SEDO-531056 format. One record per atom (N, C-alpha, C): atom name; residue in three letters; residue number from 1; x, y, z. Coordinates in nm, 2 decimals. Layout:
SEDO-531056
> CA / ALA / NUM / X / Y / Z
...
end
This chain:
SEDO-531056
> N / MET / 1 / 8.38 / 12.61 / 9.58
> CA / MET / 1 / 8.49 / 12.56 / 9.57
> C / MET / 1 / 8.58 / 12.56 / 9.72
> N / THR / 2 / 8.75 / 12.57 / 9.71
> CA / THR / 2 / 8.80 / 12.58 / 9.78
> C / THR / 2 / 8.93 / 12.75 / 9.84
> N / ASP / 3 / 8.98 / 12.78 / 9.95
> CA / ASP / 3 / 9.04 / 12.92 / 9.92
> C / ASP / 3 / 9.12 / 12.85 / 9.95
> N / HIS / 4 / 9.24 / 12.77 / 9.97
> CA / HIS / 4 / 9.38 / 12.71 / 9.91
> C / HIS / 4 / 9.43 / 12.73 / 9.79
> N / GLU / 5 / 9.56 / 12.79 / 9.85
> CA / GLU / 5 / 9.62 / 12.79 / 9.69
> C / GLU / 5 / 9.60 / 12.71 / 9.52
> N / ASN / 6 / 9.61 / 12.77 / 9.44
> CA / ASN / 6 / 9.60 / 12.72 / 9.30
> C / ASN / 6 / 9.48 / 12.66 / 9.30
> N / VAL / 7 / 9.35 / 12.75 / 9.34
> CA / VAL / 7 / 9.26 / 12.68 / 9.35
> C / VAL / 7 / 9.25 / 12.71 / 9.21
> N / GLU / 8 / 9.24 / 12.79 / 9.08
> CA / GLU / 8 / 9.19 / 12.85 / 8.99
> C / GLU / 8 / 9.25 / 12.72 / 8.87
> N / LEU / 9 / 9.39 / 12.71 / 8.92
> CA / LEU / 9 / 9.49 / 12.61 / 8.82
> C / LEU / 9 / 9.43 / 12.47 / 8.82
> N / LEU / 10 / 9.39 / 12.44 / 8.94
> CA / LEU / 10 / 9.31 / 12.33 / 9.03
> C / LEU / 10 / 9.20 / 12.26 / 8.92
> N / SER / 11 / 9.05 / 12.41 / 8.97
> CA / SER / 11 / 8.95 / 12.43 / 8.87
> C / SER / 11 / 8.96 / 12.36 / 8.76
> N / ASP / 12 / 9.16 / 12.45 / 8.65
> CA / ASP / 12 / 9.09 / 12.45 / 8.50
> C / ASP / 12 / 9.13 / 12.31 / 8.48
> N / LEU / 13 / 9.23 / 12.23 / 8.58
> CA / LEU / 13 / 9.30 / 12.12 / 8.57
> C / LEU / 13 / 9.15 / 12.00 / 8.54
> N / PHE / 14 / 9.09 / 12.06 / 8.70
> CA / PHE / 14 / 8.98 / 11.92 / 8.67
> C / PHE / 14 / 8.85 / 11.93 / 8.59
> N / ALA / 15 / 8.86 / 12.04 / 8.55
> CA / ALA / 15 / 8.77 / 12.11 / 8.40
> C / ALA / 15 / 8.80 / 12.02 / 8.23
> N / ASN / 16 / 8.89 / 11.92 / 8.26
> CA / ASN / 16 / 8.97 / 11.90 / 8.16
> C / ASN / 16 / 9.02 / 11.77 / 8.15
> N / ASP / 17 / 8.86 / 11.70 / 8.20
> CA / ASP / 17 / 8.90 / 11.54 / 8.22
> C / ASP / 17 / 8.79 / 11.47 / 8.08
> N / SER / 18 / 8.88 / 11.42 / 7.94
> CA / SER / 18 / 8.77 / 11.43 / 7.88
> C / SER / 18 / 8.71 / 11.27 / 7.90
> N / LEU / 19 / 8.72 / 11.19 / 7.97
> CA / LEU / 19 / 8.60 / 11.08 / 8.00
> C / LEU / 19 / 8.49 / 11.19 / 8.06
> N / ALA / 20 / 8.52 / 11.22 / 8.15
> CA / ALA / 20 / 8.41 / 11.32 / 8.24
> C / ALA / 20 / 8.30 / 11.37 / 8.11
> N / GLU / 21 / 8.35 / 11.46 / 8.05
> CA / GLU / 21 / 8.31 / 11.50 / 7.93
> C / GLU / 21 / 8.27 / 11.39 / 7.82
> N / THR / 22 / 8.32 / 11.30 / 7.81
> CA / THR / 22 / 8.25 / 11.21 / 7.76
> C / THR / 22 / 8.09 / 11.12 / 7.78
> N / LEU / 23 / 8.10 / 11.12 / 7.86
> CA / LEU / 23 / 8.00 / 11.05 / 7.95
> C / LEU / 23 / 7.93 / 11.14 / 8.03
> N / GLY / 24 / 7.93 / 11.33 / 8.01
> CA / GLY / 24 / 7.79 / 11.34 / 8.07
> C / GLY / 24 / 7.82 / 11.41 / 8.20
> N / VAL / 25 / 7.95 / 11.35 / 8.25
> CA / VAL / 25 / 7.98 / 11.38 / 8.38
> C / VAL / 25 / 8.00 / 11.57 / 8.43
> N / GLN / 26 / 7.92 / 11.61 / 8.48
> CA / GLN / 26 / 7.96 / 11.75 / 8.53
> C / GLN / 26 / 7.98 / 11.77 / 8.69
> N / LEU / 27 / 8.12 / 11.78 / 8.66
> CA / LEU / 27 / 8.17 / 11.84 / 8.80
> C / LEU / 27 / 8.07 / 11.98 / 8.88
> N / THR / 28 / 8.05 / 11.97 / 9.00
> CA / THR / 28 / 7.97 / 12.05 / 9.02
> C / THR / 28 / 8.00 / 12.18 / 9.12
> N / GLU / 29 / 8.11 / 12.07 / 9.22
> CA / GLU / 29 / 8.20 / 12.15 / 9.33
> C / GLU / 29 / 8.28 / 12.11 / 9.35
> N / TRP / 30 / 8.40 / 12.11 / 9.41
> CA / TRP / 30 / 8.55 / 12.04 / 9.49
> C / TRP / 30 / 8.61 / 12.13 / 9.56
> N / SER / 31 / 8.63 / 12.08 / 9.69
> CA / SER / 31 / 8.72 / 12.14 / 9.80
> C / SER / 31 / 8.80 / 12.06 / 9.84
> N / SER / 32 / 8.92 / 12.05 / 9.92
> CA / SER / 32 / 8.99 / 12.01 / 9.95
> C / SER / 32 / 8.94 / 11.80 / 10.03
> N / GLY / 33 / 8.97 / 11.78 / 9.96
> CA / GLY / 33 / 8.90 / 11.61 / 9.99
> C / GLY / 33 / 8.77 / 11.60 / 9.99
> N / SER / 34 / 8.70 / 11.66 / 9.88
> CA / SER / 34 / 8.60 / 11.66 / 9.85
> C / SER / 34 / 8.57 / 11.69 / 9.71
> N / ALA / 35 / 8.44 / 11.61 / 9.65
> CA / ALA / 35 / 8.43 / 11.64 / 9.52
> C / ALA / 35 / 8.31 / 11.58 / 9.48
> N / THR / 36 / 8.19 / 11.68 / 9.40
> CA / THR / 36 / 8.08 / 11.64 / 9.37
> C / THR / 36 / 8.05 / 11.67 / 9.25
> N / ALA / 37 / 7.97 / 11.58 / 9.17
> CA / ALA / 37 / 7.94 / 11.56 / 9.02
> C / ALA / 37 / 7.84 / 11.49 / 8.98
> N / THR / 38 / 7.74 / 11.58 / 8.92
> CA / THR / 38 / 7.53 / 11.53 / 8.84
> C / THR / 38 / 7.64 / 11.48 / 8.70
> N / ALA / 39 / 7.53 / 11.39 / 8.65
> CA / ALA / 39 / 7.51 / 11.32 / 8.55
> C / ALA / 39 / 7.38 / 11.26 / 8.57
> N / VAL / 40 / 7.26 / 11.29 / 8.38
> CA / VAL / 40 / 7.19 / 11.17 / 8.36
> C / VAL / 40 / 7.26 / 11.10 / 8.26
> N / PRO / 41 / 7.24 / 10.94 / 8.27
> CA / PRO / 41 / 7.26 / 10.88 / 8.13
> C / PRO / 41 / 7.14 / 10.83 / 8.04
> N / GLY / 42 / 7.20 / 10.88 / 7.95
> CA / GLY / 42 / 7.13 / 10.83 / 7.82
> C / GLY / 42 / 7.12 / 10.66 / 7.77
> N / PRO / 43 / 7.02 / 10.66 / 7.69
> CA / PRO / 43 / 7.04 / 10.53 / 7.62
> C / PRO / 43 / 7.17 / 10.40 / 7.59
> N / GLU / 44 / 7.28 / 10.55 / 7.53
> CA / GLU / 44 / 7.42 / 10.54 / 7.51
> C / GLU / 44 / 7.45 / 10.45 / 7.64
> N / HIS / 45 / 7.42 / 10.44 / 7.78
> CA / HIS / 45 / 7.50 / 10.42 / 7.88
> C / HIS / 45 / 7.40 / 10.25 / 7.95
> N / ALA / 46 / 7.29 / 10.22 / 7.87
> CA / ALA / 46 / 7.19 / 10.16 / 7.89
> C / ALA / 46 / 7.26 / 9.98 / 7.86
> N / ASN / 47 / 7.25 / 9.89 / 7.98
> CA / ASN / 47 / 7.29 / 9.78 / 7.94
> C / ASN / 47 / 7.12 / 9.66 / 7.88
> N / PHE / 48 / 7.15 / 9.58 / 7.79
> CA / PHE / 48 / 7.02 / 9.51 / 7.76
> C / PHE / 48 / 6.94 / 9.47 / 7.79
> N / ASN / 49 / 6.92 / 9.52 / 7.94
> CA / ASN / 49 / 6.81 / 9.50 / 8.06
> C / ASN / 49 / 6.77 / 9.62 / 8.03
> N / GLY / 50 / 6.80 / 9.75 / 8.00
> CA / GLY / 50 / 6.74 / 9.81 / 8.01
> C / GLY / 50 / 6.80 / 9.90 / 8.12
> N / SER / 51 / 6.89 / 9.91 / 8.27
> CA / SER / 51 / 6.93 / 9.90 / 8.34
> C / SER / 51 / 7.06 / 10.02 / 8.31
> N / ILE / 52 / 7.11 / 10.09 / 8.39
> CA / ILE / 52 / 7.22 / 10.16 / 8.35
> C / ILE / 52 / 7.35 / 10.03 / 8.40
> N / HIS / 53 / 7.46 / 10.04 / 8.24
> CA / HIS / 53 / 7.54 / 10.01 / 8.31
> C / HIS / 53 / 7.63 / 10.02 / 8.45
> N / GLY / 54 / 7.65 / 9.95 / 8.53
> CA / GLY / 54 / 7.76 / 9.96 / 8.63
> C / GLY / 54 / 7.88 / 10.04 / 8.59
> N / GLY / 55 / 7.90 / 10.03 / 8.52
> CA / GLY / 55 / 8.12 / 10.08 / 8.43
> C / GLY / 55 / 8.05 / 10.24 / 8.47
> N / PHE / 56 / 7.93 / 10.29 / 8.43
> CA / PHE / 56 / 7.88 / 10.47 / 8.40
> C / PHE / 56 / 7.88 / 10.44 / 8.59
> N / LEU / 57 / 7.87 / 10.38 / 8.66
> CA / LEU / 57 / 7.89 / 10.46 / 8.78
> C / LEU / 57 / 8.00 / 10.46 / 8.88
> N / PHE / 58 / 8.06 / 10.29 / 8.80
> CA / PHE / 58 / 8.21 / 10.29 / 8.87
> C / PHE / 58 / 8.28 / 10.43 / 8.76
> N / SER / 59 / 8.22 / 10.46 / 8.68
> CA / SER / 59 / 8.33 / 10.54 / 8.62
> C / SER / 59 / 8.30 / 10.70 / 8.70
> N / GLY / 60 / 8.17 / 10.73 / 8.69
> CA / GLY / 60 / 8.10 / 10.85 / 8.79
> C / GLY / 60 / 8.21 / 10.90 / 8.89
> N / ALA / 61 / 8.23 / 10.75 / 8.99
> CA / ALA / 61 / 8.26 / 10.71 / 9.15
> C / ALA / 61 / 8.43 / 10.79 / 9.11
> N / ASP / 62 / 8.45 / 10.69 / 9.01
> CA / ASP / 62 / 8.61 / 10.72 / 8.97
> C / ASP / 62 / 8.67 / 10.86 / 8.94
> N / ILE / 63 / 8.56 / 10.96 / 8.85
> CA / ILE / 63 / 8.63 / 11.07 / 8.85
> C / ILE / 63 / 8.61 / 11.14 / 9.00
> N / VAL / 64 / 8.52 / 11.17 / 9.04
> CA / VAL / 64 / 8.51 / 11.24 / 9.15
> C / VAL / 64 / 8.63 / 11.25 / 9.32
> N / VAL / 65 / 8.64 / 11.07 / 9.28
> CA / VAL / 65 / 8.77 / 11.03 / 9.39
> C / VAL / 65 / 8.87 / 11.10 / 9.30
> N / SER / 66 / 8.90 / 11.08 / 9.18
> CA / SER / 66 / 9.06 / 11.20 / 9.18
> C / SER / 66 / 9.03 / 11.32 / 9.18
> N / VAL / 67 / 8.93 / 11.39 / 9.14
> CA / VAL / 67 / 8.92 / 11.51 / 9.18
> C / VAL / 67 / 8.90 / 11.52 / 9.34
> N / ALA / 68 / 8.88 / 11.51 / 9.42
> CA / ALA / 68 / 8.88 / 11.51 / 9.58
> C / ALA / 68 / 9.05 / 11.48 / 9.63
> N / SER / 69 / 9.11 / 11.36 / 9.56
> CA / SER / 69 / 9.25 / 11.29 / 9.57
> C / SER / 69 / 9.38 / 11.40 / 9.54
> N / ASN / 70 / 9.35 / 11.47 / 9.46
> CA / ASN / 70 / 9.37 / 11.57 / 9.39
> C / ASN / 70 / 9.38 / 11.68 / 9.40
> N / SER / 71 / 9.28 / 11.73 / 9.48
> CA / SER / 71 / 9.27 / 11.84 / 9.55
> C / SER / 71 / 9.38 / 11.91 / 9.61
> N / TRP / 72 / 9.46 / 11.85 / 9.68
> CA / TRP / 72 / 9.56 / 11.89 / 9.78
> C / TRP / 72 / 9.63 / 11.98 / 9.71
> N / GLY / 73 / 9.69 / 11.95 / 9.56
> CA / GLY / 73 / 9.75 / 11.98 / 9.53
> C / GLY / 73 / 9.90 / 11.83 / 9.43
> N / ARG / 74 / 9.91 / 11.74 / 9.54
> CA / ARG / 74 / 9.96 / 11.71 / 9.49
> C / ARG / 74 / 9.92 / 11.57 / 9.41
> N / VAL / 75 / 9.96 / 11.45 / 9.28
> CA / VAL / 75 / 9.94 / 11.41 / 9.26
> C / VAL / 75 / 9.91 / 11.32 / 9.26
> N / ALA / 76 / 9.77 / 11.23 / 9.26
> CA / ALA / 76 / 9.73 / 11.08 / 9.31
> C / ALA / 76 / 9.68 / 11.04 / 9.25
> N / VAL / 77 / 9.69 / 10.90 / 9.25
> CA / VAL / 77 / 9.64 / 10.81 / 9.16
> C / VAL / 77 / 9.57 / 10.68 / 9.25
> N / ALA / 78 / 9.49 / 10.64 / 9.19
> CA / ALA / 78 / 9.38 / 10.47 / 9.25
> C / ALA / 78 / 9.48 / 10.39 / 9.23
> N / VAL / 79 / 9.44 / 10.35 / 9.32
> CA / VAL / 79 / 9.49 / 10.21 / 9.37
> C / VAL / 79 / 9.42 / 10.06 / 9.39
> N / SER / 80 / 9.28 / 10.16 / 9.47
> CA / SER / 80 / 9.20 / 10.02 / 9.45
> C / SER / 80 / 9.04 / 10.11 / 9.48
> N / ILE / 81 / 8.94 / 10.08 / 9.36
> CA / ILE / 81 / 8.78 / 10.13 / 9.40
> C / ILE / 81 / 8.72 / 10.03 / 9.43
> N / ASP / 82 / 8.61 / 10.01 / 9.53
> CA / ASP / 82 / 8.52 / 9.85 / 9.52
> C / ASP / 82 / 8.35 / 9.96 / 9.57
> N / ILE / 83 / 8.31 / 9.88 / 9.44
> CA / ILE / 83 / 8.16 / 9.94 / 9.45
> C / ILE / 83 / 8.09 / 9.80 / 9.49
> N / GLU / 84 / 7.91 / 9.88 / 9.58
> CA / GLU / 84 / 7.87 / 9.77 / 9.59
> C / GLU / 84 / 7.74 / 9.91 / 9.50
> N / TYR / 85 / 7.63 / 9.78 / 9.43
> CA / TYR / 85 / 7.56 / 9.87 / 9.36
> C / TYR / 85 / 7.41 / 9.85 / 9.43
> N / LEU / 86 / 7.31 / 9.94 / 9.49
> CA / LEU / 86 / 7.22 / 9.89 / 9.56
> C / LEU / 86 / 7.07 / 9.88 / 9.55
> N / LYS / 87 / 7.06 / 10.02 / 9.40
> CA / LYS / 87 / 6.97 / 10.03 / 9.36
> C / LYS / 87 / 6.96 / 10.00 / 9.15
> N / PRO / 88 / 6.84 / 9.96 / 9.11
> CA / PRO / 88 / 6.91 / 9.96 / 8.92
> C / PRO / 88 / 6.87 / 10.18 / 8.93
> N / VAL / 89 / 6.91 / 10.20 / 8.77
> CA / VAL / 89 / 6.93 / 10.34 / 8.80
> C / VAL / 89 / 6.91 / 10.28 / 8.61
> N / ARG / 90 / 6.76 / 10.40 / 8.56
> CA / ARG / 90 / 6.73 / 10.42 / 8.43
> C / ARG / 90 / 6.76 / 10.52 / 8.40
> N / VAL / 91 / 6.74 / 10.53 / 8.25
> CA / VAL / 91 / 6.76 / 10.59 / 8.15
> C / VAL / 91 / 6.71 / 10.74 / 8.23
> N / GLY / 92 / 6.75 / 10.86 / 8.21
> CA / GLY / 92 / 6.71 / 11.00 / 8.25
> C / GLY / 92 / 6.71 / 11.03 / 8.40
> N / ASP / 93 / 6.73 / 10.92 / 8.47
> CA / ASP / 93 / 6.78 / 10.94 / 8.65
> C / ASP / 93 / 6.88 / 11.05 / 8.63
> N / GLN / 94 / 6.84 / 11.15 / 8.72
> CA / GLN / 94 / 6.95 / 11.22 / 8.82
> C / GLN / 94 / 7.09 / 11.17 / 8.86
> N / LEU / 95 / 7.17 / 11.17 / 8.87
> CA / LEU / 95 / 7.25 / 11.09 / 8.95
> C / LEU / 95 / 7.35 / 11.21 / 9.03
> N / THR / 96 / 7.32 / 11.24 / 9.10
> CA / THR / 96 / 7.48 / 11.31 / 9.18
> C / THR / 96 / 7.60 / 11.17 / 9.25
> N / PHE / 97 / 7.70 / 11.22 / 9.25
> CA / PHE / 97 / 7.86 / 11.17 / 9.25
> C / PHE / 97 / 7.87 / 11.22 / 9.40
> N / ARG / 98 / 7.92 / 11.18 / 9.46
> CA / ARG / 98 / 8.02 / 11.28 / 9.60
> C / ARG / 98 / 8.09 / 11.21 / 9.69
> N / ALA / 99 / 8.21 / 11.21 / 9.66
> CA / ALA / 99 / 8.35 / 11.21 / 9.75
> C / ALA / 99 / 8.34 / 11.30 / 9.84
> N / ASP / 100 / 8.39 / 11.19 / 9.95
> CA / ASP / 100 / 8.47 / 11.29 / 10.06
> C / ASP / 100 / 8.59 / 11.19 / 10.13
> N / GLU / 101 / 8.71 / 11.26 / 10.10
> CA / GLU / 101 / 8.77 / 11.18 / 10.22
> C / GLU / 101 / 8.75 / 11.09 / 10.38
> N / ALA / 102 / 8.78 / 11.07 / 10.37
> CA / ALA / 102 / 8.78 / 10.92 / 10.51
> C / ALA / 102 / 8.92 / 10.97 / 10.61
> N / GLY / 103 / 9.01 / 10.94 / 10.51
> CA / GLY / 103 / 9.14 / 10.97 / 10.58
> C / GLY / 103 / 9.25 / 10.98 / 10.52
> N / ARG / 104 / 9.40 / 11.05 / 10.54
> CA / ARG / 104 / 9.50 / 11.09 / 10.49
> C / ARG / 104 / 9.64 / 11.07 / 10.53
> N / SER / 105 / 9.68 / 10.98 / 10.48
> CA / SER / 105 / 9.84 / 11.03 / 10.53
> C / SER / 105 / 9.90 / 11.12 / 10.44
> N / ARG / 106 / 10.08 / 11.08 / 10.45
> CA / ARG / 106 / 10.19 / 11.16 / 10.34
> C / ARG / 106 / 10.14 / 11.06 / 10.21
> N / SER / 107 / 10.10 / 10.94 / 10.19
> CA / SER / 107 / 10.15 / 10.79 / 10.12
> C / SER / 107 / 10.01 / 10.81 / 10.05
> N / LEU / 108 / 9.91 / 10.82 / 10.13
> CA / LEU / 108 / 9.74 / 10.69 / 10.11
> C / LEU / 108 / 9.64 / 10.78 / 10.09
> N / GLY / 109 / 9.53 / 10.80 / 10.08
> CA / GLY / 109 / 9.41 / 10.88 / 10.08
> C / GLY / 109 / 9.32 / 10.80 / 10.06
> N / THR / 110 / 9.17 / 10.80 / 10.17
> CA / THR / 110 / 9.07 / 10.69 / 10.17
> C / THR / 110 / 8.96 / 10.80 / 10.13
> N / TYR / 111 / 8.84 / 10.74 / 10.06
> CA / TYR / 111 / 8.71 / 10.76 / 9.98
> C / TYR / 111 / 8.64 / 10.73 / 10.01
> N / ARG / 112 / 8.50 / 10.79 / 10.05
> CA / ARG / 112 / 8.36 / 10.73 / 10.06
> C / ARG / 112 / 8.28 / 10.83 / 9.97
> N / VAL / 113 / 8.24 / 10.75 / 9.86
> CA / VAL / 113 / 8.14 / 10.81 / 9.71
> C / VAL / 113 / 8.00 / 10.71 / 9.78
> N / ASP / 114 / 7.92 / 10.85 / 9.76
> CA / ASP / 114 / 7.79 / 10.77 / 9.73
> C / ASP / 114 / 7.74 / 10.85 / 9.63
> N / VAL / 115 / 7.70 / 10.72 / 9.55
> CA / VAL / 115 / 7.60 / 10.78 / 9.43
> C / VAL / 115 / 7.50 / 10.78 / 9.48
> N / ARG / 116 / 7.40 / 10.90 / 9.42
> CA / ARG / 116 / 7.26 / 10.92 / 9.41
> C / ARG / 116 / 7.17 / 10.95 / 9.34
> N / ARG / 117 / 7.04 / 10.91 / 9.32
> CA / ARG / 117 / 6.91 / 10.97 / 9.25
> C / ARG / 117 / 6.83 / 11.07 / 9.36
> N / ALA / 118 / 6.72 / 11.13 / 9.27
> CA / ALA / 118 / 6.63 / 11.23 / 9.40
> C / ALA / 118 / 6.56 / 11.13 / 9.50
> N / ASP / 119 / 6.55 / 11.00 / 9.49
> CA / ASP / 119 / 6.48 / 10.89 / 9.56
> C / ASP / 119 / 6.54 / 10.81 / 9.66
> N / ALA / 120 / 6.71 / 10.80 / 9.64
> CA / ALA / 120 / 6.76 / 10.65 / 9.67
> C / ALA / 120 / 6.89 / 10.71 / 9.68
> N / LEU / 121 / 6.97 / 10.64 / 9.80
> CA / LEU / 121 / 7.07 / 10.61 / 9.74
> C / LEU / 121 / 7.12 / 10.46 / 9.64
> N / VAL / 122 / 7.20 / 10.47 / 9.52
> CA / VAL / 122 / 7.19 / 10.37 / 9.45
> C / VAL / 122 / 7.34 / 10.29 / 9.43
> N / ALA / 123 / 7.47 / 10.37 / 9.46
> CA / ALA / 123 / 7.53 / 10.28 / 9.45
> C / ALA / 123 / 7.66 / 10.32 / 9.59
> N / ILE / 124 / 7.77 / 10.28 / 9.67
> CA / ILE / 124 / 7.84 / 10.32 / 9.80
> C / ILE / 124 / 7.99 / 10.26 / 9.73
> N / ALA / 125 / 8.12 / 10.37 / 9.71
> CA / ALA / 125 / 8.23 / 10.27 / 9.64
> C / ALA / 125 / 8.31 / 10.33 / 9.77
> N / THR / 126 / 8.42 / 10.27 / 9.79
> CA / THR / 126 / 8.53 / 10.29 / 9.87
> C / THR / 126 / 8.67 / 10.29 / 9.79
> N / ALA / 127 / 8.73 / 10.42 / 9.79
> CA / ALA / 127 / 8.88 / 10.41 / 9.73
> C / ALA / 127 / 8.96 / 10.44 / 9.77
> N / THR / 128 / 9.11 / 10.39 / 9.77
> CA / THR / 128 / 9.22 / 10.43 / 9.84
> C / THR / 128 / 9.34 / 10.45 / 9.74
> N / THR / 129 / 9.34 / 10.61 / 9.73
> CA / THR / 129 / 9.49 / 10.66 / 9.62
> C / THR / 129 / 9.59 / 10.66 / 9.72
> N / PHE / 130 / 9.74 / 10.68 / 9.60
> CA / PHE / 130 / 9.81 / 10.64 / 9.66
> C / PHE / 130 / 9.87 / 10.81 / 9.58
> N / ARG / 131 / 9.95 / 10.88 / 9.71
> CA / ARG / 131 / 9.94 / 11.03 / 9.69
> C / ARG / 131 / 10.10 / 11.00 / 9.64
> N / THR / 132 / 10.16 / 11.08 / 9.53
> CA / THR / 132 / 10.27 / 11.06 / 9.51
> C / THR / 132 / 10.35 / 11.14 / 9.58
> N / ALA / 133 / 10.50 / 11.17 / 9.53
> CA / ALA / 133 / 10.57 / 11.36 / 9.55
> C / ALA / 133 / 10.55 / 11.42 / 9.49
> N / ASP / 134 / 10.48 / 11.41 / 9.38
> CA / ASP / 134 / 10.50 / 11.52 / 9.27
> C / ASP / 134 / 10.40 / 11.62 / 9.26
> N / TRP / 135 / 10.38 / 11.73 / 9.26
> CA / TRP / 135 / 10.32 / 11.82 / 9.26
> C / TRP / 135 / 10.25 / 11.90 / 9.16
> N / HIS / 136 / 10.11 / 11.87 / 9.14
> CA / HIS / 136 / 10.06 / 11.91 / 9.00
> C / HIS / 136 / 10.11 / 12.08 / 8.97
> N / PHE / 137 / 10.18 / 12.13 / 8.85
> CA / PHE / 137 / 10.22 / 12.26 / 8.84
> C / PHE / 137 / 10.39 / 12.30 / 8.90
> N / GLY / 138 / 10.44 / 12.18 / 8.95
> CA / GLY / 138 / 10.52 / 12.19 / 8.98
> C / GLY / 138 / 10.58 / 12.19 / 9.14
> N / ALA / 139 / 10.64 / 12.16 / 9.22
> CA / ALA / 139 / 10.68 / 12.19 / 9.37
> C / ALA / 139 / 10.67 / 12.36 / 9.39
> N / ASP / 140 / 10.75 / 12.43 / 9.31
> CA / ASP / 140 / 10.72 / 12.61 / 9.33
> C / ASP / 140 / 10.63 / 12.63 / 9.32
> N / ALA / 141 / 10.51 / 12.54 / 9.29
> CA / ALA / 141 / 10.36 / 12.64 / 9.26
> C / ALA / 141 / 10.29 / 12.64 / 9.36
> N / TRP / 142 / 10.40 / 12.60 / 9.48
> CA / TRP / 142 / 10.31 / 12.57 / 9.62
> C / TRP / 142 / 10.38 / 12.58 / 9.75
> N / SER / 143 / 10.37 / 12.71 / 9.80
> CA / SER / 143 / 10.45 / 12.75 / 9.91
> C / SER / 143 / 10.52 / 12.67 / 9.99
> N / PRO / 144 / 10.60 / 12.62 / 10.08
> CA / PRO / 144 / 10.63 / 12.54 / 10.18
> C / PRO / 144 / 10.55 / 12.51 / 10.27
> N / GLU / 145 / 10.50 / 12.58 / 10.32
> CA / GLU / 145 / 10.40 / 12.56 / 10.43
> C / GLU / 145 / 10.30 / 12.47 / 10.36
> N / TRP / 146 / 10.19 / 12.48 / 10.25
> CA / TRP / 146 / 10.10 / 12.41 / 10.23
> C / TRP / 146 / 10.18 / 12.29 / 10.17
> N / ARG / 147 / 10.30 / 12.28 / 10.15
> CA / ARG / 147 / 10.35 / 12.10 / 10.10
> C / ARG / 147 / 10.42 / 12.03 / 10.20
> N / SER / 148 / 10.43 / 12.09 / 10.25
> CA / SER / 148 / 10.44 / 12.04 / 10.45
> C / SER / 148 / 10.33 / 12.00 / 10.54
> N / ALA / 149 / 10.21 / 12.08 / 10.47
> CA / ALA / 149 / 10.08 / 12.02 / 10.54
> C / ALA / 149 / 10.04 / 11.92 / 10.48
> N / ASN / 150 / 10.03 / 11.91 / 10.33
> CA / ASN / 150 / 9.95 / 11.85 / 10.28
> C / ASN / 150 / 10.03 / 11.73 / 10.20
end
């Protein structure tokens, strides 16, 4: 986790993601600007060819970008996500989704996401987020020093 302000409140917020729960994507760790989650796709995530839908991989990437970009406490929303599918994924493959901040300004964040199974990198995504002026739990929940730096 991370040692910055409101870590417990943010952890509770991140744990309340109904899409992640529906898909079985479990957040395993996060810190300022990064997040990792795991998932094991089931038969309900497979397409007619027997491989896992790209939308499942995209959604997992979107979930970790959401956590990484909101980890500073400011409300951030995705502007764009581009994904490249490198290898097929099958039912039962253990997947890890990892988002890392590549850059951040007052208004934008850029993230790289690696989607891996045990033996290979299966997808790479890049994302841009818009960092709003709003703060999770209200601006008063964050010290002036934290708000100024983040």
